[in-house]
MARBA-514889 format. One record per residue: x, y, z of N, C-alpha, C in turn. Coordinates in steps of 0.2 Angstrom, whole numbers, padded with zeros to 4 digits, always signed. Example, Ala and Ser with C-alpha at 12.3 -4.5 7.8 and 13.67 -1.06 7.14 Angstrom:
REM residues 2
+0066-0028+0039+0062-0022+0039+0066-0016+0039;+0064-0011+0035+0068-0005+0036+0064+0000+0039;
***
This chain:
REM residues 389
+0004-0006+0000+0000+0000-0001+0003+0006+0000;+0004+0011-0005+0008+0017-0004+0007+0020+0002;+0012+0024+0004+0012+0028+0010+0008+0035+0009;+0004+0037+0014+0002+0044+0014+0006+0049+0014;+0005+0054+0011+0008+0061+0010+0005+0067+0013;+0007+0072+0016+0003+0077+0017+0003+0082+0011;-0003+0082+0010-0006+0085+0003-0011+0091+0003;-0010+0095+0008-0015+0101+0010-0013+0106+0004;-0018+0110+0002-0016+0116-0002-0014+0121+0003;-0012+0126-0001-0009+0131+0003-0015+0135+0007;-0021+0136+0005-0026+0138+0008-0032+0133+0008;-0032+0128+0013-0038+0122+0012-0044+0126+0012;-0048+0123+0008-0055+0124+0007-0059+0121+0013;-0065+0124+0014-0068+0121+0021-0072+0115+0018;-0072+0110+0022-0075+0103+0020-0083+0103+0022;-0086+0099+0018-0093+0099+0019-0094+0092+0024;-0100+0091+0027-0101+0086+0031-0106+0081+0028;-0105+0075+0027-0109+0070+0024-0111+0064+0028;-0117+0061+0027-0119+0055+0030-0116+0049+0029;-0115+0044+0034-0112+0038+0035-0115+0033+0029;-0112+0027+0029-0113+0023+0022-0121+0020+0024;-0123+0019+0018-0131+0016+0019-0130+0008+0020;-0125+0006+0018-0126-0002+0021-0124-0002+0028;-0120+0002+0032-0120+0001+0039-0126+0002+0042;-0129+0008+0041-0135+0010+0043-0140+0004+0043;-0140+0002+0037-0146-0004+0037-0144-0010+0042;-0137-0011+0041-0135-0017+0045-0136-0015+0053;-0136-0009+0055-0136-0008+0061-0144-0007+0065;-0148-0006+0058-0155-0006+0060-0158-0014+0061;-0156-0018+0056-0158-0024+0056-0156-0028+0063;-0149-0025+0064-0147-0030+0071-0151-0027+0077;-0153-0021+0077-0156-0018+0082-0163-0023+0083;-0166-0022+0076-0173-0026+0076-0172-0033+0079;-0167-0036+0076-0167-0043+0078-0165-0043+0086;-0161-0039+0088-0160-0040+0096-0166-0038+0100;-0171-0034+0098-0176-0032+0101-0181-0038+0101;-0181-0043+0096-0185-0048+0095-0183-0055+0099;-0177-0055+0102-0173-0060+0104-0171-0065+0098;-0170-0062+0092-0167-0067+0087-0161-0066+0087;-0157-0071+0083-0149-0072+0083-0147-0065+0079;-0142-0063+0081-0137-0059+0077-0130-0062+0075;-0126-0057+0071-0120-0059+0069-0117-0062+0075;-0117-0058+0081-0113-0061+0087-0116-0067+0090;-0122-0069+0089-0124-0075+0093-0127-0080+0088;-0125-0080+0082-0128-0084+0076-0126-0090+0077;-0121-0091+0080-0118-0099+0080-0122-0103+0086;-0124-0099+0090-0128-0103+0095-0137-0105+0092;-0137-0101+0087-0145-0100+0085-0148-0106+0082;-0153-0108+0082-0156-0114+0079-0157-0113+0071;-0157-0117+0066-0157-0115+0059-0164-0115+0057;-0169-0117+0060-0176-0115+0059-0179-0111+0066;-0185-0108+0064-0189-0105+0069-0192-0099+0067;-0192-0093+0070-0196-0088+0069-0192-0083+0062;-0197-0080+0059-0195-0077+0053-0188-0073+0054;-0188-0070+0061-0181-0067+0063-0175-0071+0063;-0177-0077+0064-0171-0081+0064-0169-0084+0057;-0174-0084+0053-0171-0086+0046-0168-0080+0042;-0171-0074+0044-0167-0069+0040-0162-0066+0043;-0160-0068+0049-0154-0065+0053-0148-0064+0050;-0146-0069+0045-0140-0069+0041-0140-0063+0037;-0145-0060+0035-0145-0054+0031-0143-0047+0034;-0141-0048+0041-0138-0042+0044-0131-0043+0043;-0127-0047+0039-0122-0046+0036-0121-0041+0030;-0116-0038+0029-0116-0035+0022-0117-0040+0017;-0122-0038+0011-0123-0041+0006-0117-0043+0000;-0113-0038-0001-0109-0038-0006-0102-0037-0003;-0096-0040-0006-0089-0039-0005-0087-0032-0009;-0090-0027-0008-0087-0021-0013-0087-0015-0009;-0085-0009-0011-0084-0003-0007-0091-0001-0005;-0092+0002+0001-0098+0005+0003-0099+0011+0000;-0106+0011-0002-0109+0017-0005-0110+0022+0001;-0110+0028-0004-0111+0034+0001-0119+0034+0004;-0121+0038+0009-0127+0037+0012-0132+0041+0007;-0139+0040+0011-0144+0042+0007-0145+0050+0007;-0143+0053+0013-0144+0060+0014-0138+0064+0012;-0138+0070+0009-0133+0075+0007-0133+0080+0011;-0127+0084+0015-0129+0089+0018-0125+0095+0015;-0128+0100+0011-0124+0105+0007-0119+0109+0011;-0113+0109+0008-0108+0112+0012-0109+0120+0013;-0105+0124+0017-0107+0131+0018-0104+0134+0012;-0099+0131+0008-0096+0135+0002-0095+0131-0004;-0097+0135-0009-0097+0131-0015-0090+0132-0020;-0087+0127-0021-0080+0128-0026-0082+0129-0032;-0087+0126-0036-0089+0127-0042-0097+0128-0043;-0099+0133-0047-0105+0135-0049-0106+0134-0057;-0110+0131-0060-0111+0130-0067-0118+0131-0069;-0120+0136-0072-0126+0138-0075-0128+0138-0081;-0133+0134-0084-0135+0134-0091-0128+0133-0096;-0125+0129-0095-0118+0129-0099-0121+0125-0105;-0117+0128-0111-0119+0125-0118-0112+0125-0122;-0111+0121-0125-0106+0120-0130-0107+0116-0136;-0106+0118-0141-0108+0114-0148-0101+0114-0152;-0101+0108-0156-0095+0107-0162-0099+0107-0168;-0099+0113-0171-0103+0113-0177-0111+0113-0175;-0114+0108-0178-0121+0106-0178-0123+0101-0173;-0116+0098-0169-0117+0094-0164-0116+0097-0156;-0122+0097-0154-0123+0100-0147-0120+0095-0141;-0114+0096-0138-0110+0092-0134-0113+0093-0128;-0115+0099-0125-0117+0100-0118-0122+0104-0119;-0128+0103-0116-0135+0108-0118-0138+0109-0111;-0137+0116-0109-0141+0118-0103-0140+0114-0097;-0133+0114-0096-0130+0110-0090-0130+0114-0084;-0132+0114-0078-0131+0117-0072-0130+0112-0066;-0126+0114-0063-0125+0111-0056-0119+0115-0052;-0119+0112-0046-0114+0116-0041-0110+0110-0037;-0104+0111-0035-0099+0107-0031-0097+0111-0025;-0099+0107-0019-0096+0111-0013-0089+0109-0012;-0086+0114-0008-0080+0114-0006-0078+0108-0002;-0073+0104-0003-0071+0097-0001-0075+0092-0003;-0079+0093-0008-0083+0087-0010-0080+0083-0016;-0082+0076-0017-0079+0072-0021-0086+0072-0026;-0086+0074-0032-0092+0075-0037-0091+0071-0042;-0095+0066-0044-0094+0061-0049-0097+0063-0055;-0096+0062-0060-0098+0062-0066-0098+0057-0070;-0104+0054-0072-0105+0048-0075-0110+0049-0081;-0109+0044-0087-0113+0044-0092-0110+0039-0098;-0115+0038-0102-0112+0033-0109-0106+0037-0111;-0103+0033-0116-0098+0037-0120-0101+0042-0125;-0098+0048-0126-0101+0053-0130-0107+0057-0128;-0107+0056-0121-0113+0060-0116-0112+0068-0116;-0106+0069-0116-0104+0076-0115-0099+0078-0109;-0099+0072-0105-0095+0072-0098-0089+0076-0099;-0084+0073-0104-0077+0078-0104-0078+0084-0106;-0082+0085-0111-0083+0093-0113-0085+0097-0107;-0090+0094-0103-0092+0099-0098-0086+0101-0094;-0083+0095-0091-0078+0096-0085-0072+0100-0089;-0071+0099-0095-0065+0104-0099-0067+0111-0099;-0073+0113-0099-0076+0120-0098-0075+0123-0092;-0076+0118-0088-0075+0120-0080-0067+0121-0079;-0063+0116-0082-0056+0118-0081-0052+0123-0086;-0056+0127-0089-0054+0131-0093-0049+0129-0099;-0052+0123-0101-0048+0119-0107-0052+0120-0114;-0058+0122-0113-0063+0123-0118-0067+0130-0117;-0068+0133-0123-0072+0140-0122-0079+0138-0123;-0083+0139-0118-0090+0138-0118-0093+0142-0123;-0100+0140-0126-0103+0144-0131-0107+0149-0127;-0111+0147-0121-0116+0151-0118-0115+0148-0110;-0119+0152-0105-0119+0150-0098-0113+0153-0094;-0114+0152-0088-0108+0154-0083-0106+0149-0080;-0099+0150-0078-0095+0146-0074-0092+0149-0070;-0090+0147-0063-0087+0150-0058-0083+0144-0054;-0076+0145-0054-0073+0140-0050-0068+0144-0045;-0070+0143-0039-0067+0147-0033-0068+0154-0035;-0073+0157-0038-0074+0163-0038-0071+0165-0045;-0067+0162-0050-0064+0163-0055-0068+0161-0062;-0068+0165-0067-0071+0164-0073-0066+0160-0077;-0067+0153-0078-0061+0149-0082-0060+0152-0089;-0064+0156-0091-0064+0158-0098-0060+0165-0098;-0061+0169-0093-0057+0176-0093-0052+0177-0088;-0051+0171-0083-0047+0172-0078-0043+0165-0079;-0041+0162-0084-0038+0156-0086-0031+0155-0082;-0027+0161-0082-0020+0160-0080-0021+0159-0073;-0025+0163-0069-0026+0162-0061-0029+0156-0060;-0033+0153-0064-0036+0147-0063-0032+0141-0063;-0027+0142-0067-0022+0136-0067-0018+0134-0061;-0017+0141-0057-0014+0140-0051-0017+0136-0045;-0024+0136-0047-0028+0132-0041-0032+0126-0043;-0031+0124-0050-0035+0119-0053-0030+0114-0056;-0030+0108-0054-0026+0102-0057-0031+0098-0061;-0028+0096-0068-0032+0093-0072-0029+0086-0075;-0031+0080-0073-0028+0075-0078-0033+0072-0083;-0031+0073-0089-0036+0072-0094-0037+0066-0096;-0042+0063-0101-0044+0057-0101-0039+0054-0107;-0036+0059-0111-0031+0057-0115-0026+0062-0116;-0019+0060-0116-0014+0066-0116-0008+0062-0119;-0003+0067-0121+0003+0064-0124+0009+0068-0121;+0013+0064-0120+0020+0068-0117+0026+0067-0120;+0032+0070-0120+0038+0069-0124+0040+0062-0121;+0042+0057-0126+0043+0051-0125+0050+0050-0122;+0055+0056-0124+0062+0055-0121+0063+0059-0114;+0057+0061-0112+0059+0064-0104+0058+0058-0099;+0062+0058-0094+0062+0054-0088+0055+0055-0084;+0053+0051-0080+0047+0053-0076+0048+0058-0071;+0054+0058-0067+0056+0064-0064+0057+0070-0066;+0059+0070-0073+0060+0077-0076+0052+0080-0078;+0049+0075-0080+0042+0077-0082+0039+0080-0076;+0038+0076-0070+0035+0079-0064+0038+0085-0061;+0045+0086-0062+0049+0091-0060+0047+0097-0064;+0046+0096-0070+0044+0102-0076+0038+0105-0073;+0033+0100-0072+0026+0103-0071+0027+0106-0064;+0031+0104-0059+0031+0106-0052+0034+0114-0053;+0037+0115-0057+0040+0121-0059+0035+0128-0061;+0029+0126-0063+0024+0130-0065+0020+0133-0059;+0022+0130-0053+0017+0132-0048+0022+0135-0042;+0019+0140-0039+0024+0143-0033+0024+0139-0027;+0020+0133-0026+0021+0129-0019+0019+0122-0021;+0023+0119-0025+0021+0112-0027+0023+0107-0022;+0019+0102-0023+0021+0095-0018+0027+0092-0020;+0030+0090-0015+0036+0087-0015+0037+0081-0020;+0040+0081-0025+0039+0076-0031+0041+0069-0028;+0045+0069-0025+0049+0062-0023+0042+0058-0018;+0040+0063-0015+0034+0060-0010+0028+0058-0016;+0026+0063-0020+0021+0061-0024+0022+0054-0029;+0028+0053-0032+0030+0048-0035+0029+0042-0031;+0032+0042-0025+0031+0036-0020+0024+0035-0018;+0019+0040-0018+0012+0039-0017+0009+0035-0022;+0011+0037-0029+0008+0035-0033+0011+0027-0037;+0015+0025-0033+0020+0019-0034+0024+0020-0040;+0027+0025-0042+0031+0027-0047+0038+0028-0046;+0041+0026-0038+0047+0028-0037+0052+0024-0040;+0050+0018-0042+0055+0013-0047+0055+0015-0054;+0051+0020-0055+0051+0021-0062+0053+0029-0063;+0055+0032-0057+0058+0040-0058+0062+0041-0064;+0067+0036-0066+0072+0036-0071+0070+0034-0077;+0065+0031-0078+0062+0029-0084+0059+0033-0089;+0060+0032-0095+0058+0036-0100+0051+0035-0102;+0047+0041-0102+0039+0041-0103+0037+0036-0107;+0041+0036-0114+0039+0032-0119+0040+0024-0117;+0043+0022-0113+0045+0016-0111+0039+0013-0105;+0034+0018-0103+0030+0016-0097+0024+0012-0101;+0021+0006-0097+0015+0004-0098+0009+0009-0098;+0003+0007-0101-0002+0012-0100-0004+0013-0094;-0004+0008-0089-0007+0010-0082-0001+0015-0078;+0006+0014-0080+0010+0019-0077+0010+0026-0080;+0007+0026-0086+0007+0033-0090+0002+0036-0086;-0004+0032-0084-0009+0035-0081-0008+0038-0074;-0003+0034-0071-0001+0036-0064+0003+0043-0065;+0006+0043-0070+0011+0050-0071+0006+0056-0073;+0000+0055-0076-0005+0060-0078-0008+0062-0072;-0010+0057-0067-0013+0059-0060-0007+0063-0057;-0001+0061-0056+0005+0065-0054+0006+0072-0056;+0004+0073-0062+0004+0080-0065+0000+0084-0063;-0007+0081-0063-0013+0084-0060-0012+0086-0053;-0009+0082-0048-0008+0085-0041-0002+0087-0039;+0003+0089-0043+0009+0091-0041+0009+0099-0039;+0004+0103-0041+0003+0109-0040-0001+0110-0033;-0002+0105-0030-0007+0106-0024-0012+0110-0026;-0016+0107-0030-0022+0111-0033-0028+0111-0025;-0033+0116-0026-0039+0117-0022-0044+0114-0025;-0043+0113-0032-0049+0109-0035-0045+0104-0041;-0047+0098-0040-0044+0093-0045-0049+0089-0050;-0048+0089-0056-0052+0087-0061-0049+0081-0063;-0053+0076-0062-0049+0068-0064-0054+0065-0069;-0052+0064-0075-0056+0062-0081-0054+0055-0082;-0058+0049-0080-0056+0042-0082-0050+0041-0077;-0050+0042-0071-0044+0042-0066-0040+0035-0066;-0044+0029-0066-0041+0024-0065-0042+0019-0070;-0043+0021-0076-0043+0017-0083-0036+0015-0083;-0035+0008-0085-0028+0005-0086-0025+0003-0080;-0028+0004-0074-0024+0002-0068-0026-0005-0066;-0022-0009-0063-0024-0015-0059-0029-0014-0053;-0032-0020-0051-0037-0019-0046-0033-0015-0039;-0028-0018-0037-0024-0015-0031-0022-0008-0033;-0020-0006-0038-0018+0001-0040-0024+0006-0039;-0030+0002-0042-0036+0006-0041-0037+0008-0035;-0037+0003-0031-0039+0005-0023-0034+0009-0021;-0028+0008-0022-0022+0013-0019-0024+0021-0021;-0027+0021-0028-0028+0028-0030-0033+0030-0026;-0039+0026-0026-0045+0028-0022-0042+0031-0014;-0039+0028-0011-0036+0031-0005-0032+0037-0006;-0029+0038-0011-0026+0044-0013-0031+0050-0013;-0036+0049-0017-0041+0053-0019-0045+0055-0012;-0046+0051-0008-0050+0051-0002-0045+0055+0003;-0040+0054+0002-0034+0058+0008-0033+0065+0006;-0034+0066+0000-0033+0073-0003-0040+0078-0002;-0045+0073-0003-0051+0077-0001-0052+0078+0006;-0049+0074+0011-0049+0075+0018-0045+0081+0020;-0040+0084+0015-0037+0089+0018-0039+0096+0013;-0045+0096+0011-0048+0101+0009-0048+0102+0001;-0046+0098-0003-0047+0098-0010-0053+0095-0013;-0057+0099-0017-0063+0098-0020-0061+0094-0027;-0064+0088-0028-0063+0083-0033-0069+0083-0038;-0067+0083-0044-0072+0082-0049-0070+0075-0053;-0074+0071-0052-0071+0063-0055-0076+0061-0060;-0072+0061-0067-0077+0057-0072-0074+0051-0073;-0079+0046-0072-0078+0039-0072-0083+0035-0076;-0082+0029-0078-0087+0024-0081-0087+0018-0075;-0083+0018-0070-0083+0013-0066-0088+0014-0060;-0094+0010-0059-0099+0013-0054-0097+0011-0048;-0094+0006-0046-0090+0005-0041-0085+0010-0038;-0083+0014-0042-0077+0018-0039-0082+0025-0037;-0087+0027-0042-0091+0032-0040-0095+0031-0034;-0097+0025-0032-0101+0022-0025-0095+0024-0021;-0089+0022-0020-0084+0022-0016-0083+0029-0014;-0082+0033-0020-0078+0040-0018-0084+0045-0018;-0088+0045-0022-0092+0051-0023-0098+0053-0018;-0098+0059-0016-0102+0062-0011-0109+0062-0015;-0109+0065-0021-0115+0065-0026-0112+0063-0033;-0117+0061-0037-0116+0059-0045-0120+0063-0049;-0118+0064-0054-0122+0068-0060-0122+0063-0065;-0127+0061-0067-0128+0057-0073-0130+0061-0079;-0126+0061-0084-0126+0065-0090-0128+0059-0096;-0133+0062-0100-0133+0058-0106-0136+0064-0112;-0134+0063-0118-0136+0068-0124-0135+0075-0123;-0129+0076-0118-0127+0082-0116-0131+0086-0111;-0136+0082-0108-0140+0085-0102-0139+0082-0096;-0142+0084-0091-0142+0081-0084-0147+0077-0083;-0148+0071-0083-0153+0066-0082-0155+0065-0074;-0150+0065-0070-0151+0065-0063-0145+0066-0060;-0145+0069-0053-0140+0071-0049-0143+0070-0042;-0139+0066-0038-0140+0064-0031-0134+0059-0028;-0135+0058-0022-0130+0053-0020-0131+0047-0022;-0124+0043-0023-0125+0036-0026-0130+0032-0024;-0131+0032-0016-0135+0028-0013-0143+0030-0015;-0144+0037-0015-0151+0038-0017-0153+0036-0024;-0149+0038-0029-0149+0036-0036-0151+0029-0037;-0147+0025-0033-0148+0017-0033-0156+0016-0031;-0157+0019-0025-0165+0017-0022-0170+0020-0027;-0169+0026-0029-0174+0029-0034-0175+0025-0040;-0169+0025-0043-0170+0022-0050-0167+0015-0052;-0164+0012-0047-0162+0005-0048-0166+0000-0047;-0171+0001-0045-0177-0004-0043-0177-0007-0037;-0174-0002-0033-0174-0003-0026-0171-0009-0022;-0175-0012-0017-0173-0018-0013-0178-0023-0015;-0176-0029-0016-0180-0036-0018-0180-0041-0013;-0184-0042-0011-0184-0049-0005-0189-0054-0007;-0185-0060-0008-0190-0066-0011-0190-0071-0006;-0195-0075-0004-0195-0080+0001-0201-0085-0001;-0201-0091+0002-0206-0095+0002-0210-0096+0010;-0216-0092+0009-0219-0093+0016-0221-0099+0020;-0220-0099+0026-0221-0106+0030-0231-0107+0029;-0234-0102+0028-0240-0103+0028-0244-0097+0024;-0250-0097+0022-0253-0091+0018-0254-0086+0022;-0253-0080+0019-0256-0074+0023-0258-0069+0018;-0262-0063+0021-0266-0059+0016-0259-0054+0014;-0259-0052+0007-0255-0047+0005-0255-0041+0009;-0261-0038+0011-0261-0033+0015-0256-0032+0021;-0254-0038+0023-0250-0038+0029-0243-0035+0027;-0241-0034+0021-0235-0031+0019-0236-0025+0014;-0242-0026+0010-0243-0020+0005-0244-0014+0009;-0247-0014+0016-0248-0009+0018-0243-0004+0023;-0236-0008+0022-0231-0004+0025-0229+0001+0020;-0226+0006+0023-0223+0012+0019-0218+0011+0014;-0213+0006+0017-0207+0004+0013-0209-0001+0007;-0214-0004+0007-0217-0008+0001-0219-0005-0004;-0217-0006-0010-0219-0003-0016-0223-0009-0020;-0221-0014-0020-0226-0020-0024-0225-0026-0021;-0230-0032-0022-0229-0039-0021-0231-0042-0025;-0229-0047-0027-0230-0053-0032-0229-0060-0030;-0233-0064-0033-0233-0071-0031-0229-0074-0037;-0224-0078-0036-0221-0082-0042-0220-0089-0040;-0225-0093-0042-0226-0100-0039-0227-0100-0033;-0223-0103-0029-0225-0103-0022-0221-0098-0017;-0218-0093-0021-0213-0088-0018-0217-0081-0018;-0215-0078-0013-0218-0071-0013-0213-0066-0014;-0213-0060-0017-0207-0057-0020-0210-0050-0019;-0206-0047-0014-0207-0040-0012-0202-0035-0014;-0204-0029-0017-0200-0024-0019-0202-0017-0015;-0197-0015-0013-0197-0008-0009-0191-0005-0008;-0191+0001-0003-0185+0005-0002-0184+0005+0005;-0179+0009+0007-0177+0010+0014-0176+0003+0018;-0177+0003+0023-0176-0003+0028-0182-0009+0026;-0182-0011+0020-0187-0016+0018-0186-0023+0023;-0181-0025+0023-0179-0031+0026-0181-0030+0034;-0181-0025+0038-0183-0024+0044-0190-0025+0045;-0194-0019+0040-0200-0019+0041-0204-0025+0039;-0202-0029+0035-0205-0035+0032-0204-0041+0038;-0198-0041+0041-0197-0046+0046-0202-0045+0051;-0202-0038+0054-0207-0037+0059-0214-0040+0057;-0216-0038+0052-0223-0039+0051-0225-0047+0050;-0221-0052+0047-0220-0059+0047-0220-0061+0053;-0215-0059+0056-0216-0062+0063-0221-0061+0068;-0223-0056+0067-0230-0054+0071-0236-0059+0069;-0236-0061+0063-0241-0065+0060-0240-0072+0061;-0234-0075+0063-0231-0080+0065-0230-0084+0058;-0227-0080+0053-0226-0083+0047-0217-0083+0045;-0216-0089+0043-0209-0090+0042-0207-0089+0035;-0202-0086+0033-0200-0086+0026-0194-0091+0025;-0194-0096+0020-0190-0100+0019-0186-0099+0012;-0179-0101+0012-0175-0099+0006-0176-0093+0004;-0175-0088+0009-0176-0081+0007-0170-0078+0003;-0172-0073-0001-0166-0070-0006-0167-0063-0005;-0161-0059-0003-0162-0052-0003-0158-0049-0008;-0159-0043-0013-0154-0041-0016-0157-0034-0016;-0151-0029-0017-0151-0022-0016-0149-0019-0023;-0152-0014-0025-0150-0010-0030-0144-0007-0030;-0140-0007-0036-0134-0003-0035-0135+0003-0041;-0128+0007-0039-0128+0013-0044-0128+0011-0051;-0125+0004-0053-0125+0003-0059-0133+0000-0062;-0136-0003-0057-0143-0004-0059-0147+0003-0062;-0145+0009-0058-0149+0014-0060-0146+0017-0066;-0139+0017-0067-0137+0018-0072-0140+0016-0079;-0140+0009-0080-0144+0006-0084-0149+0007-0086;-0154+0008-0080-0162+0010-0082-0162+0016-0084;-0159+0021-0081-0159+0028-0083-0156+0029-0091;-0151+0026-0094-0149+0026-0099-0150+0023-0105;-0155+0019-0104-0158+0013-0108-0164+0016-0111;-0167+0022-0109-0173+0025-0111-0172+0029-0117;-0176+0029-0122-0176+0035-0127-0175+0042-0124;-0171+0046-0129-0171+0052-0125-0176+0057-0124;-0182+0056-0127-0187+0059-0125-0191+0057-0119;-0190+0051-0118-0192+0048-0111-0189+0049-0105;-0183+0051-0105-0179+0051-0099-0182+0058-0095;-0181+0056-0089-0184+0061-0084-0177+0066-0082;-0179+0072-0080-0173+0076-0079-0174+0078-0071;-0171+0074-0067-0171+0075-0060-0165+0076-0056;-0165+0083-0054-0160+0085-0050-0161+0086-0044;-0157+0084-0039-0158+0085-0032-0152+0087-0029;-0152+0092-0024-0148+0095-0020-0144+0091-0015;
***
């Protein structure tokens, strides 16, 4: 694991407050409910019988369901300061409209994700924010600077890692990073930065002889060497192996913890779930949805699905009257319940109160990827435009 380095900007931005992980909240709620009913929890499951009440059968679902990064919570608390404000941004290339009336804001200290299909306009939008492209209309403010008219000042406080870039193949890695460091008044220590990104052994290697993943790490180093207050990272971990990806995630989290605002463009939904406080989904140059990863998954990913075989018949109204239940279907001898929130906990309580035991229970929870596929598979005219702060 790469070592951590002190990466605070010269004037740290204030950091917003955000909620805990959705999975942990659900786990705590379910375990509390199980304890309250005298059913086994993770701590005493070894002593529990394999059959019994509904609470016993479902107790195993108090464990986390998936072995991947925890998603951000459902609730977003807006920070007191904004680092980026974009209003009615538009950019065209001839007759092709790449960005069409896009508006959003990013809080100081936030990790803000931008996702969408290829060609959706993600890169064009963030390049307008970073001063790399000239917008046709609309307003953009980054730390109070206009990227179009105050480009020189902006480059002192914004670091950008491009989706594609080329560097002189005969420059060594240390020379390249040192060159970029010379552009800034207070750069990061180049040796520490190379160590952090796993490039220490390649500091004397020519750029042209690096692998694709190593070149990507160099691009990240160039974006961070100026100790920016805002970092724009486009396809941050493309080409990196799984361990390098997770090490890079830790790097991003650590620089945010020290006040850096991060705009992250990614195609990896697990990356967005792990890192981003909020995610903006863009398609056809427009904002389709904007919310926390967990809320996008809950609203648009199909919610939570609980399937089981009941020990005895019961009236559908036992469950359909619960606020968390959106629908109930019978599939053969199984009952399938769809809903949101703490669906598991409320269904378990209701079944237990009626003396019903669920056998062969299966619980699945929607992910950000599910929401992405649902929202981007619709025709353009049918897509909702839902923006939440």
